[in-house]
Backbone as CSV, one residue per row, in Angstrom:
resi,resn,N_x,N_y,N_z,CA_x,CA_y,CA_z,C_x,C_y,C_z
1,MET,-79.925,26.709,40.410,-78.616,26.436,39.877,-78.093,25.153,40.504
2,ALA,-77.506,24.301,39.711,-76.974,23.029,40.196,-75.628,23.234,40.853
3,CYS,-75.344,22.425,41.841,-74.054,22.464,42.525,-73.153,21.399,41.929
4,SER,-71.877,21.639,41.981,-70.941,20.622,41.501,-69.970,20.288,42.621
5,ALA,-69.396,19.125,42.527,-68.432,18.694,43.538,-67.148,19.502,43.381
6,PRO,-66.496,19.788,44.490,-65.228,20.511,44.375,-64.194,19.678,43.644
7,THR,-63.288,20.358,42.967,-62.211,19.674,42.259,-61.235,19.113,43.281
8,PRO,-60.880,17.841,43.160,-59.935,17.266,44.121,-58.580,17.953,44.003
9,PRO,-57.812,17.976,45.104,-56.494,18.605,45.033,-55.613,17.925,43.998
10,ALA,-54.810,18.702,43.331,-53.910,18.171,42.313,-52.722,17.484,42.966
11,PRO,-52.201,16.437,42.326,-50.995,15.792,42.856,-49.833,16.793,42.903
12,ALA,-48.805,16.473,43.644,-47.675,17.384,43.852,-47.028,17.852,42.550
13,LEU,-46.921,17.006,41.555,-46.273,17.376,40.298,-47.269,17.426,39.155
14,SER,-48.356,18.108,39.352,-49.399,18.201,38.345,-49.368,19.565,37.668
15,PRO,-49.680,19.625,36.367,-49.749,20.926,35.715,-50.901,21.785,36.239
16,ARG,-51.842,21.174,36.958,-52.947,21.939,37.520,-52.593,22.559,38.869
17,ARG,-51.502,22.168,39.459,-51.127,22.648,40.784,-50.566,24.065,40.688
18,SER,-50.944,24.904,41.628,-50.492,26.282,41.657,-49.010,26.359,41.997
19,CYS,-48.327,27.289,41.377,-46.901,27.501,41.646,-46.679,28.816,42.375
20,SER,-47.678,29.314,43.053,-47.589,30.649,43.636,-47.028,30.669,45.054
21,ARG,-46.729,29.518,45.626,-46.164,29.525,46.973,-44.808,30.203,46.966
22,GLY,-44.598,31.100,47.908,-43.324,31.780,48.000,-43.148,32.915,47.015
23,ALA,-44.197,33.285,46.290,-44.089,34.380,45.328,-43.882,35.697,46.070
24,PRO,-43.064,36.585,45.519,-42.841,37.868,46.190,-44.115,38.691,46.253
25,ARG,-44.257,39.444,47.311,-45.408,40.316,47.487,-44.929,41.752,47.530
26,CYS,-45.693,42.630,46.937,-45.358,44.045,46.927,-46.666,44.819,46.933
27,GLU,-46.765,45.786,47.812,-48.003,46.561,47.925,-48.145,47.601,46.816
28,ARG,-47.016,48.029,46.247,-47.073,49.050,45.207,-47.164,48.427,43.830
29,ARG,-47.621,49.239,42.868,-47.669,48.795,41.476,-46.284,48.926,40.859
30,ALA,-46.038,48.164,39.818,-44.733,48.169,39.163,-44.481,49.470,38.407
31,GLY,-45.526,50.112,37.924,-45.359,51.358,37.192,-45.060,51.180,35.713
32,PHE,-45.302,50.006,35.179,-45.124,49.763,33.747,-46.505,49.721,33.100
33,SER,-46.660,50.413,31.975,-47.977,50.489,31.344,-48.442,49.164,30.750
34,ASP,-47.526,48.231,30.518,-47.923,46.940,29.947,-48.064,45.827,30.991
35,VAL,-48.071,46.188,32.275,-48.295,45.212,33.347,-49.586,45.591,34.066
36,ALA,-50.644,44.853,33.778,-51.941,45.108,34.417,-51.857,44.782,35.899
37,ALA,-52.545,45.555,36.711,-52.517,45.354,38.166,-52.991,43.962,38.557
38,ASP,-53.871,43.363,37.753,-54.398,42.039,38.088,-53.673,40.905,37.346
39,ALA,-52.579,41.205,36.665,-51.809,40.157,35.987,-51.189,39.243,37.040
40,TYR,-51.095,37.965,36.744,-50.580,37.013,37.736,-49.136,37.325,38.143
41,TYR,-48.403,38.022,37.309,-47.007,38.329,37.582,-46.787,39.755,38.070
42,ALA,-47.844,40.532,38.250,-47.729,41.952,38.605,-46.983,42.165,39.919
43,GLN,-47.266,41.368,40.928,-46.587,41.517,42.222,-45.099,41.218,42.103
44,ALA,-44.736,40.200,41.329,-43.330,39.856,41.154,-42.590,40.953,40.400
45,VAL,-43.222,41.540,39.395,-42.604,42.630,38.647,-42.420,43.848,39.551
46,ALA,-43.430,44.157,40.348,-43.322,45.296,41.277,-42.199,45.066,42.273
47,TRP,-42.063,43.844,42.779,-40.991,43.514,43.712,-39.628,43.682,43.048
48,ALA,-39.488,43.173,41.826,-38.222,43.274,41.107,-37.865,44.731,40.816
49,LYS,-38.844,45.530,40.471,-38.606,46.961,40.226,-38.164,47.647,41.519
50,GLU,-38.870,47.369,42.603,-38.571,47.988,43.894,-37.166,47.633,44.381
51,HIS,-36.683,46.445,44.061,-35.377,45.988,44.517,-34.266,46.226,43.493
52,GLY,-34.556,46.987,42.433,-33.531,47.346,41.458,-33.104,46.223,40.544
53,ILE,-33.926,45.193,40.420,-33.580,44.058,39.580,-33.947,44.325,38.131
54,THR,-34.948,45.155,37.900,-35.330,45.534,36.541,-35.827,46.975,36.512
55,ASP,-35.589,47.613,35.397,-36.164,48.932,35.124,-37.004,48.876,33.861
56,GLY,-37.269,47.674,33.377,-38.055,47.522,32.164,-37.200,47.689,30.916
57,ILE,-37.885,47.856,29.786,-37.187,47.952,28.501,-37.182,49.370,27.956
58,GLY,-37.665,50.308,28.754,-37.698,51.708,28.330,-39.091,52.138,27.909
59,GLY,-39.303,53.429,27.919,-40.597,53.957,27.502,-41.738,53.592,28.436
60,GLY,-41.421,53.290,29.694,-42.449,52.900,30.650,-42.984,51.496,30.454
61,LEU,-42.256,50.668,29.712,-42.686,49.299,29.426,-41.789,48.285,30.132
62,PHE,-42.412,47.194,30.548,-41.670,46.069,31.119,-41.304,45.076,30.023
63,GLY,-42.146,44.957,29.021,-41.926,43.981,27.955,-42.596,42.662,28.263
64,SER,-43.744,42.730,28.903,-44.414,41.505,29.358,-44.841,40.586,28.216
65,ALA,-44.971,41.109,27.012,-45.349,40.263,25.877,-44.124,39.736,25.139
66,ASN,-42.941,40.171,25.548,-41.695,39.760,24.892,-41.123,38.509,25.546
67,ASP,-40.330,37.769,24.784,-39.569,36.668,25.363,-38.434,37.264,26.182
68,CYS,-38.054,36.590,27.244,-36.939,37.020,28.081,-35.662,36.378,27.528
69,THR,-34.674,37.197,27.214,-33.431,36.675,26.654,-32.535,36.112,27.755
70,ARG,-31.562,35.321,27.369,-30.598,34.797,28.337,-29.834,35.934,29.001
71,ALA,-29.539,36.976,28.231,-28.816,38.126,28.788,-29.655,38.823,29.854
72,GLN,-30.962,38.960,29.612,-31.837,39.573,30.615,-31.912,38.715,31.875
73,ILE,-32.040,37.421,31.700,-32.095,36.521,32.859,-30.796,36.609,33.655
74,ALA,-29.666,36.619,32.960,-28.378,36.735,33.644,-28.291,38.055,34.406
75,ALA,-28.777,39.138,33.803,-28.753,40.445,34.479,-29.650,40.433,35.707
76,PHE,-30.833,39.833,35.598,-31.742,39.745,36.750,-31.064,38.996,37.897
77,LEU,-30.473,37.853,37.584,-29.834,37.038,38.614,-28.625,37.755,39.204
78,TRP,-27.841,38.422,38.376,-26.676,39.164,38.856,-27.126,40.234,39.857
79,ARG,-28.162,40.986,39.483,-28.646,42.057,40.367,-29.273,41.485,41.629
80,LEU,-29.957,40.373,41.520,-30.569,39.753,42.689,-29.509,39.337,43.697
81,TYR,-28.497,38.621,43.232,-27.493,38.105,44.156,-26.449,39.141,44.545
82,ALA,-26.342,40.234,43.807,-25.429,41.321,44.178,-25.938,42.017,45.444
83,GLU,-27.262,41.939,45.701,-27.858,42.523,46.907,-27.333,41.851,48.168
84,LYS,-27.011,40.578,48.083,-26.743,39.767,49.269,-25.309,39.796,49.685
């Protein structure tokens, strides 16, 4: 098998650069049937659920395939900052 050179690091404002620094970590699963354990956002959803920021859209669903409305974003932010 041939070897390839490693990909050079992406510039600071590159679309290839990872945005995962500072992402919330949670050891437990979110408990929503539409959030796979290996989804890139699974830890953030579990953290938000654990901290009372979201309870999903009902029926055991988070709504991961849905667009997030402005009202939902406002509710998330309200609940986040109400903790402090």
